[in-house]
All heavy atoms as an XYZ file, in Angstrom:
636
protein
N     -10.635     -7.921     -1.885
C     -10.453     -7.323     -0.563
C     -10.185     -5.805     -0.944
O      -9.380     -5.532     -1.932
C      -9.271     -7.880      0.184
C      -8.987     -7.260      1.453
S      -7.532     -8.092      2.302
C      -8.068     -9.820      2.202
N     -10.947     -4.913     -0.347
C     -10.671     -3.628     -0.595
C      -9.773     -3.005      0.608
O     -10.016     -3.167      1.778
C     -12.069     -2.773     -0.433
C     -11.949     -1.235     -0.532
C     -11.296     -0.808     -1.885
C     -13.304     -0.581     -0.271
N      -8.684     -2.455      0.099
C      -7.684     -1.817      1.026
C      -7.759     -0.305      0.780
O      -7.560      0.220     -0.307
C      -6.325     -2.353      0.765
C      -5.243     -1.644      1.626
C      -6.225     -3.786      0.847
N      -7.919      0.359      2.008
C      -8.017      1.909      1.849
C      -6.915      2.357      2.672
O      -6.622      2.017      3.889
C      -9.404      2.364      2.409
C     -10.487      1.788      1.631
C     -11.871      2.438      2.050
N     -12.153      2.066      3.395
C     -13.375      2.386      3.974
N     -14.462      2.743      3.265
N     -13.527      2.090      5.317
N      -6.153      3.284      2.051
C      -4.962      3.849      2.683
C      -5.240      5.323      3.091
O      -5.943      5.956      2.364
C      -3.727      3.983      1.732
C      -3.372      2.640      1.111
C      -3.731      2.215     -0.063
C      -2.527      1.750      1.844
C      -3.373      1.015     -0.647
C      -2.120      0.634      1.283
C      -2.546      0.226     -0.051
O      -2.154     -0.938     -0.517
N      -4.801      5.699      4.270
C      -4.973      7.081      4.772
C      -3.672      7.775      5.006
O      -2.617      7.173      5.309
C      -5.845      7.038      5.956
C      -7.216      6.617      5.813
C      -7.562      5.232      5.738
C      -8.216      7.463      5.520
C      -8.718      4.827      5.532
C      -9.516      7.054      5.169
C      -9.747      5.588      5.280
N      -3.618      9.038      4.796
C      -2.374      9.946      5.192
C      -1.226      9.381      4.553
O      -1.048      9.139      3.402
C      -2.373     10.193      6.570
N      -0.127      9.194      5.410
C       1.226      8.769      4.943
C       1.168      7.507      4.257
O       1.910      7.162      3.306
C       2.177      8.655      6.152
N       0.147      6.605      4.614
C       0.044      5.218      3.875
C      -0.355      5.537      2.461
O       0.077      4.901      1.466
C      -0.897      4.393      4.653
N      -1.348      6.421      2.229
C      -1.811      6.758      0.850
C      -0.694      7.368      0.124
O      -0.516      6.996     -1.129
C      -2.994      7.659      0.961
N       0.096      8.225      0.766
C       1.282      8.857      0.030
C       2.156      7.790     -0.423
O       2.820      7.781     -1.505
C       1.812      9.859      0.990
N       2.564      6.828      0.516
C       3.555      5.866      0.134
C       3.043      4.856     -0.830
O       3.824      4.438     -1.763
C       3.823      5.048      1.478
N       1.750      4.449     -0.826
C       1.223      3.591     -1.889
C       0.908      4.362     -3.224
O       0.820      3.645     -4.208
C      -0.075      3.023     -1.383
N       0.810      5.626     -3.168
C       0.464      6.386     -4.406
C      -0.883      6.308     -4.759
O      -1.377      6.674     -5.928
N      -1.836      5.785     -3.810
C      -3.249      5.713     -4.044
C      -3.974      5.724     -2.707
O      -3.393      5.356     -1.700
C      -3.559      4.430     -4.734
O      -4.977      4.433     -5.236
C      -3.256      3.184     -4.015
N      -5.307      6.039     -2.754
C      -6.040      6.046     -1.581
C      -6.745      4.729     -1.231
O      -7.156      4.433     -0.255
C      -6.996      7.148     -1.579
C      -6.384      8.544     -1.447
C      -7.441      9.675     -1.406
O      -8.652      9.493     -1.546
O      -6.922     10.784     -1.204
N      -6.974      3.952     -2.392
C      -7.617      2.621     -2.248
C      -7.231      1.725     -3.434
O      -6.987      2.209     -4.482
C      -9.144      2.684     -2.010
C      -9.975      3.157     -3.169
C     -11.423      3.128     -2.828
O     -11.854      3.510     -1.712
O     -12.155      2.777     -3.717
N      -7.438      0.473     -3.116
C      -7.149     -0.550     -4.171
C      -7.856     -1.877     -3.830
O      -8.089     -2.079     -2.815
C      -5.697     -0.748     -4.598
C      -5.005     -1.421     -3.446
C      -3.459     -1.565     -3.775
O      -3.166     -1.713     -4.939
O      -2.730     -1.412     -2.845
N      -8.275     -2.611     -4.814
C      -8.790     -3.914     -4.686
C      -7.700     -4.882     -4.844
O      -6.956     -4.847     -5.865
C      -9.905     -4.133     -5.719
C     -11.194     -3.427     -5.335
N     -12.147     -3.758     -4.610
C     -11.618     -2.214     -5.847
C     -13.093     -2.988     -4.468
N     -12.761     -1.914     -5.243
N      -7.540     -5.786     -3.910
C      -6.619     -6.845     -3.875
C      -7.304     -8.162     -4.172
O      -8.152     -8.531     -3.334
C      -5.779     -6.868     -2.589
C      -4.753     -8.082     -2.623
C      -4.999     -5.623     -2.328
N      -7.017     -8.883     -5.315
C      -7.730    -10.097     -5.582
C      -7.041    -11.125     -4.910
O      -5.838    -11.391     -4.961
C      -7.682    -10.333     -7.060
C      -8.303     -9.298     -7.944
C      -9.827     -9.156     -7.651
O     -10.462    -10.283     -7.396
O     -10.394     -8.047     -7.686
N      -7.843    -11.962     -4.174
C      -7.292    -13.081     -3.455
C      -8.549    -14.052     -3.368
O      -9.677    -13.800     -3.058
C      -6.779    -12.869     -2.023
O      -6.427    -14.017     -1.420
C      -7.760    -11.990     -1.210
N      -8.323    -15.316     -3.632
C      -9.311    -16.373     -3.648
C      -9.513    -16.951     -2.260
O     -10.520    -17.513     -1.974
C      -8.930    -17.503     -4.657
N      -8.438    -16.745     -1.416
C      -8.524    -17.337     -0.025
C      -8.187    -16.222      0.917
O      -7.714    -15.260      0.588
C      -7.575    -18.439      0.119
O      -6.188    -17.913     -0.121
C      -7.831    -19.612     -0.875
N      -8.495    -16.517      2.142
C      -8.194    -15.594      3.260
C      -6.654    -15.430      3.341
O      -5.899    -16.332      3.110
C      -8.681    -16.067      4.666
N      -6.267    -14.133      3.714
C      -4.860    -13.934      3.965
C      -4.638    -13.463      5.385
O      -5.582    -12.913      5.956
C      -4.362    -12.712      3.118
C      -4.327    -12.884      1.549
C      -3.913    -11.557      0.887
C      -3.375    -13.984      1.181
N      -3.508    -13.786      6.104
C      -3.356    -13.250      7.392
C      -2.976    -11.781      7.214
O      -2.620    -11.230      6.136
C      -2.221    -13.996      8.070
O      -1.020    -13.714      7.386
C      -2.516    -15.373      8.280
N      -2.967    -11.044      8.288
C      -2.618     -9.600      8.294
C      -1.142     -9.501      7.738
O      -0.833     -8.646      6.925
C      -2.661     -9.153      9.774
C      -2.305     -7.777     10.018
N      -2.949     -6.819     10.785
C      -1.130     -7.006      9.683
C      -2.399     -5.659     10.910
N      -1.224     -5.817     10.178
N      -0.198    -10.399      8.301
C       1.105    -10.249      7.877
C       1.306    -10.634      6.383
O       2.055    -10.040      5.632
C       2.087    -11.245      8.754
O       1.659    -12.481      8.786
N       0.558    -11.631      5.898
C       0.615    -11.936      4.458
C       0.079    -10.769      3.625
O       0.715    -10.377      2.512
C      -0.243    -13.102      4.111
C       0.351    -14.464      4.713
C      -0.598    -15.606      4.577
O      -1.841    -15.447      4.549
O      -0.041    -16.752      4.476
N      -0.975    -10.092      4.034
C      -1.534     -8.922      3.262
C      -0.428     -7.854      3.317
O      -0.239     -7.214      2.280
C      -2.766     -8.433      3.897
C      -3.292     -7.177      3.265
C      -3.634     -7.309      1.742
C      -4.575     -6.621      3.916
N       0.241     -7.579      4.480
C       1.198     -6.537      4.528
C       2.321     -6.880      3.526
O       2.783     -5.965      2.890
C       1.727     -6.472      5.993
C       2.671     -5.230      6.136
C       3.038     -5.047      7.575
O       2.177     -5.171      8.517
N       4.218     -4.595      7.990
N       2.776     -8.084      3.434
C       3.842     -8.438      2.589
C       3.409     -8.325      1.121
O       4.227     -7.819      0.260
C       4.268     -9.980      2.805
C       5.014    -10.147      4.002
C       5.263    -11.627      4.307
O       4.679    -12.548      3.576
N       6.000    -11.918      5.409
N       2.138     -8.628      0.739
C       1.596     -8.435     -0.519
C       1.661     -6.973     -0.937
O       2.003     -6.621     -1.979
C       0.200     -9.126     -0.708
C      -0.419     -8.875     -1.992
C       0.334     -9.461     -3.088
C      -1.905     -9.401     -1.905
N       1.065     -6.103     -0.062
C       1.038     -4.635     -0.291
C       2.425     -4.047     -0.494
O       2.654     -3.230     -1.442
C       0.411     -4.004      0.829
C      -1.145     -4.407      1.098
C      -1.734     -3.554      2.263
C      -1.966     -4.079     -0.138
N       3.397     -4.537      0.268
C       4.750     -3.973      0.046
C       5.297     -4.493     -1.372
O       5.875     -3.716     -2.052
C       5.652     -4.536      1.135
C       7.168     -4.275      0.781
C       5.335     -3.715      2.394
N       4.886     -5.566     -1.712
C       5.274     -6.184     -3.165
C       4.662     -5.354     -4.226
O       5.240     -5.113     -5.253
C       4.951     -7.668     -3.293
O       5.626     -8.433     -2.220
C       5.390     -8.279     -4.533
N       3.441     -4.991     -4.050
C       2.586     -4.176     -4.935
C       3.141     -2.814     -5.157
O       3.011     -2.160     -6.183
C       1.191     -4.266     -4.634
C       0.417     -5.608     -4.738
C      -1.020     -5.404     -4.266
C       0.438     -6.053     -6.232
N       3.706     -2.282     -3.976
C       4.273     -0.904     -3.972
C       5.654     -0.874     -3.385
O       5.866     -0.331     -2.383
C       3.202     -0.030     -3.125
C       1.794     -0.159     -3.549
N       1.408      0.596     -4.698
C       0.836     -0.811     -2.999
C       0.062      0.411     -4.793
N      -0.322     -0.654     -3.816
N       6.596     -1.405     -4.157
C       7.944     -1.403     -3.670
C       8.678     -0.053     -3.636
O       9.533      0.125     -2.780
C       8.656     -2.348     -4.637
C       7.889     -2.327     -5.890
C       6.521     -1.966     -5.406
N       8.230      0.830     -4.487
C       8.895      2.119     -4.557
C       7.923      3.296     -4.242
O       6.749      3.201     -4.619
C       9.381      2.399     -6.008
C      10.062      3.723     -6.204
C      10.420      1.284     -6.334
N       8.275      4.199     -3.392
C       7.400      5.314     -3.098
C       7.437      6.436     -4.085
O       8.529      6.573     -4.793
C       7.818      5.893     -1.692
N       6.463      7.194     -4.160
C       6.520      8.423     -5.025
C       7.643      9.366     -4.526
O       8.024      9.288     -3.310
C       5.173      9.158     -4.738
C       4.261      8.035     -4.426
C       5.114      7.062     -3.586
N       8.200     10.202     -5.449
C       9.386     11.134     -4.963
C       8.921     11.865     -3.681
O       7.871     12.460     -3.609
C       9.564     11.968     -6.105
C       9.021     11.270     -7.330
C       7.841     10.379     -6.731
N       9.838     11.814     -2.717
C       9.756     12.578     -1.458
C       8.939     11.864     -0.381
O       8.761     12.411      0.702
N       8.430     10.654     -0.692
C       7.702      9.936      0.321
C       8.403      8.696      0.803
O       9.325      8.209      0.181
C       6.336      9.557     -0.360
C       5.547     10.608     -0.858
C       4.897     11.474      0.360
O       4.922     11.088      1.467
O       4.627     12.573     -0.106
N       8.086      8.297      2.043
C       8.675      6.983      2.551
C       7.989      5.835      1.819
O       6.896      5.988      1.320
C       8.486      6.825      4.044
C       9.133      7.951      4.822
C       9.085      7.876      6.281
N       7.630      7.901      6.707
C       7.167      7.297      7.780
N       7.868      6.554      8.571
N       5.901      7.382      8.089
N       8.682      4.713      1.790
C       8.076      3.571      1.118
C       6.977      2.880      2.056
O       6.914      3.127      3.270
C       9.023      2.358      0.907
O       9.644      1.924      2.185
C      10.302      3.043      0.008
N       6.124      2.248      1.329
C       5.146      1.557      2.148
C       5.709      0.491      3.210
O       5.130      0.431      4.263
C       4.226      0.789      1.176
C       2.776      0.454      1.711
C       1.976      1.662      2.249
C       1.964     -0.204      0.555
N       6.818     -0.127      2.876
C       7.469     -0.957      3.786
C       7.896     -0.196      5.050
O       7.958     -0.855      6.124
C       8.753     -1.631      3.181
N       8.189      1.047      4.995
C       8.599      1.875      6.045
C       7.416      2.353      6.963
O       7.406      2.504      8.092
C       9.486      3.108      5.634
C      10.773      2.785      5.068
C      11.398      3.916      4.410
O      10.801      4.610      3.590
N      12.739      4.080      4.674
N       6.309      2.606      6.162
C       5.145      3.117      6.802
C       4.294      2.118      7.521
O       3.777      2.288      8.543
C       4.292      3.905      5.807
C       2.902      4.357      6.454
C       4.973      5.150      5.201
N       4.072      0.974      6.888
C       3.135     -0.023      7.417
C       3.402     -0.577      8.836
O       2.414     -0.736      9.587
C       3.033     -1.220      6.484
C       2.334     -1.032      5.162
C       2.362     -2.273      4.212
C       0.908     -0.529      5.364
N       4.614     -0.751      9.232
C       4.806     -1.173     10.634
C       4.281     -0.253     11.689
O       3.947     -0.685     12.862
C       6.336     -1.388     10.710
C       6.737     -1.603      9.357
C       5.834     -0.781      8.474
N       4.176      1.083     11.342
C       3.648      2.046     12.262
C       2.152      2.176     12.285
O       1.534      2.851     13.094
C       4.218      3.386     12.038
C       5.838      3.371     11.966
C       6.403      4.588     11.427
O       5.656      5.510     10.998
N       7.590      4.772     11.521
N       1.457      1.491     11.351
C       0.017      1.724     11.144
C      -0.866      0.893     12.050
O      -0.478     -0.199     12.361
C      -0.335      1.441      9.634
S       0.413      2.518      8.421
N      -2.079      1.346     12.265
C      -3.093      0.688     12.851
C      -4.028      0.174     11.665
O      -4.035      0.715     10.513
C      -3.883      1.493     13.654
O      -3.147      1.968     14.853
N      -4.629     -0.958     11.832
C      -5.475     -1.643     10.830
C      -6.881     -1.811     11.262
O      -7.038     -2.350     12.481
C      -4.926     -2.928     10.324
C      -3.452     -2.936      9.748
C      -2.299     -2.371     10.391
C      -3.136     -3.317      8.482
N      -1.312     -2.580      9.540
C      -1.680     -3.016      8.412
C      -3.755     -3.912      7.422
C      -0.989     -3.465      7.267
C      -3.146     -4.215      6.339
C      -1.660     -3.937      6.156
N      -7.884     -1.425     10.470
C      -9.283     -1.784     10.802
C      -9.579     -2.695      9.714
O      -9.355     -2.576      8.545
C     -10.145     -0.522     10.686
C      -9.802      0.621     11.736
C     -10.760      1.721     11.431
C      -9.851      0.125     13.127
N     -10.347     -3.838     10.199
C     -10.872     -4.843      9.229
C     -12.452     -4.694      9.426
O     -12.961     -5.080     10.533
C     -10.442     -6.246      9.593
C     -11.031     -7.270      8.547
C      -8.860     -6.242      9.362
N     -13.097     -4.422      8.369
C     -14.533     -4.135      8.364
C     -14.920     -3.302      9.661
O     -15.955     -3.472     10.271
C     -15.249     -5.464      8.482
C     -15.071     -6.264      7.118
O     -14.911     -5.646      6.077
O     -15.006     -7.490      7.194
N     -14.103     -2.215      9.872
C     -14.397     -1.224     10.932
C     -13.968     -1.645     12.318
O     -14.246     -0.876     13.306
N     -13.384     -2.762     12.515
C     -12.959     -3.280     13.753
C     -11.333     -3.327     13.873
O     -10.753     -3.798     12.936
C     -13.508     -4.697     14.156
C     -13.020     -5.115     15.400
C     -14.964     -4.643     14.059
N     -10.878     -2.863     14.955
C      -9.299     -2.769     15.098
C      -8.806     -4.276     14.976
O      -9.372     -5.202     15.585
C      -9.004     -2.190     16.388
N      -7.754     -4.420     14.274
C      -7.080     -5.704     13.982
C      -5.672     -5.629     14.439
O      -4.882     -4.936     13.888
C      -7.217     -6.055     12.528
N      -5.402     -6.448     15.544
C      -4.117     -6.367     16.176
C      -3.339     -7.624     15.911
O      -2.175     -7.668     16.080
C      -4.139     -5.894     17.637
C      -4.702     -4.560     17.799
C      -4.770     -4.152     19.286
N      -5.148     -2.699     19.314
C      -6.324     -2.374     19.415
N      -7.422     -3.269     19.296
N      -6.668     -1.014     19.627
N      -4.002     -8.793     15.746
C      -3.377    -10.081     15.615
C      -2.861    -10.256     14.169
O      -3.615    -10.324     13.181
C      -4.419    -11.176     15.939
C      -3.825    -12.595     15.775
O      -2.658    -12.759     15.570
O      -4.682    -13.484     16.034
N      -1.509    -10.225     14.030
C      -0.874    -10.476     12.724
C      -1.270    -11.734     11.971
O      -1.145    -11.839     10.747
C       0.607    -10.375     12.833
C       1.113     -9.040     13.286
C       1.375     -8.100     12.205
O       1.639     -8.557     11.081
N       1.212     -6.820     12.401
N      -1.706    -12.645     12.694
C      -1.998    -14.027     12.042
C      -3.457    -14.375     11.895
O      -3.868    -15.488     11.592
C      -1.268    -15.146     12.919
C       0.246    -14.965     12.897
C       0.899    -14.689     11.481
O       0.463    -15.404     10.581
O       1.617    -13.869     11.402
N      -4.318    -13.346     12.221
C      -5.813    -13.724     12.092
C      -6.107    -13.646     10.598
O      -5.573    -12.740      9.882
C      -6.495    -12.694     12.933
O      -6.371    -11.380     12.453
N      -7.066    -14.410     10.110
C      -7.242    -14.403      8.672
C      -8.260    -13.236      8.333
O      -9.059    -12.847      9.088
C      -8.147    -15.744      8.501
C      -8.617    -16.126      9.823
C      -7.658    -15.480     10.815
N      -8.007    -12.697      7.187
C      -8.797    -11.643      6.578
C      -9.543    -12.159      5.491
O      -8.913    -12.669      4.508
C      -7.819    -10.522      6.138
C      -6.880     -9.868      7.146
C      -5.972     -9.001      6.526
C      -7.673     -9.288      8.352
N     -10.861    -12.081      5.412
C     -11.643    -12.619      4.312
C     -11.416    -11.876      3.084
O     -11.162    -10.757      3.109
C     -13.153    -12.585      4.743
N     -11.522    -12.608      1.955
C     -11.379    -11.952      0.617
C     -12.309    -10.779      0.417
O     -11.993     -9.894     -0.414
C     -11.602    -13.088     -0.365
C     -11.194    -14.331      0.362
C     -11.753    -14.083      1.744
N     -13.498    -10.746      0.990
C     -14.337     -9.677      0.766
C     -14.253     -8.610      1.858
O     -15.032     -7.638      1.898
C     -15.817    -10.176      0.875
N     -13.205     -8.582      2.703
C     -13.123     -7.626      3.724
C     -12.697     -6.252      3.261
O     -12.138     -6.115      2.215
C     -12.036     -8.104      4.690
N     -13.006     -5.300      3.998
C     -12.511     -3.877      3.752
C     -11.495     -3.661      4.846
O     -11.749     -3.758      6.002
C     -13.582     -2.935      3.858
O     -14.626     -3.206      2.859
C     -13.091     -1.511      3.687
N     -10.285     -3.394      4.421
C      -9.168     -3.032      5.292
C      -8.670     -1.571      5.262
O      -8.321     -1.108      4.166
C      -7.938     -4.029      4.953
C      -6.764     -3.748      5.908
C      -8.311     -5.539      5.112
N      -8.686     -0.941      6.325
C      -8.353      0.451      6.450
C      -6.968      0.535      7.015
O      -6.706     -0.196      8.188
C      -9.184      1.315      7.389
C     -10.611      1.387      6.716
O     -10.626      1.457      5.355
O     -11.603      1.475      7.439
N      -5.944      1.180      6.474
C      -4.512      1.255      6.824
C      -4.405      2.665      7.381
O      -4.430      3.668      6.620
C      -3.579      0.987      5.768
C      -2.213      1.008      6.257
C      -3.955     -0.453      5.200
N      -4.127      2.839      8.703
C      -4.218      4.163      9.363
C      -2.836      4.471     10.090
O      -2.595      3.804     11.061
C      -5.258      4.141     10.435
C      -6.712      3.873      9.894
C      -7.628      3.518     11.137
C      -7.288      4.942      9.114
N      -2.066      5.314      9.451
C      -0.852      5.708     10.194
C      -1.080      6.596     11.301
O      -2.199      7.029     11.519
C      -0.081      6.482      9.065
C      -1.086      6.957      8.154
C      -2.189      6.026      8.208
N      -0.185      6.675     12.289
C      -0.379      7.618     13.414
C      -0.707      9.011     13.028
O      -0.121      9.502     11.867
C       0.888      7.671     14.119
C       1.700      6.400     13.677
C       1.183      6.197     12.286
N      -1.783      9.571     13.567
C      -2.054     10.971     13.160
C      -1.679     11.918     14.188
O      -1.732     11.625     15.445
C      -3.642     11.053     13.032
C      -4.178     10.348     11.862
C      -4.624      9.034     11.979
C      -4.177     10.951     10.580
C      -5.132      8.371     10.917
C      -4.655     10.157      9.473
C      -5.202      8.963      9.627
N      -1.227     13.103     13.953
C      -0.988     14.162     14.909
C      -2.184     15.024     15.123
O      -3.200     15.090     14.319
C       0.153     15.006     14.351
N      -2.300     15.606     16.160
C      -3.377     16.440     16.549
C      -4.610     15.690     17.125
O      -4.462     14.636     17.630
N      -5.739     16.372     17.053
C      -6.915     15.718     17.758
C      -8.087     15.710     16.957
O      -8.511     15.693     15.950
């Protein structure tokens, strides 16, 4: 699964994208828990991923994902989008 982080989520994770290896589908909430486990500490001056993720919108293969329990395929691309200011 390819996870792409944007803005504050990228800052908290310390990377703009990463591949998460999973043999089976994960739910949105399971993926969120896994990402927090992978990135428990934020870079200096940044909020942790655990603090940022609850505020984020998620796109799965380009489609908004709002159901925390819907399965995410191992080959999915997941975009993690924090709230943006401006237009």
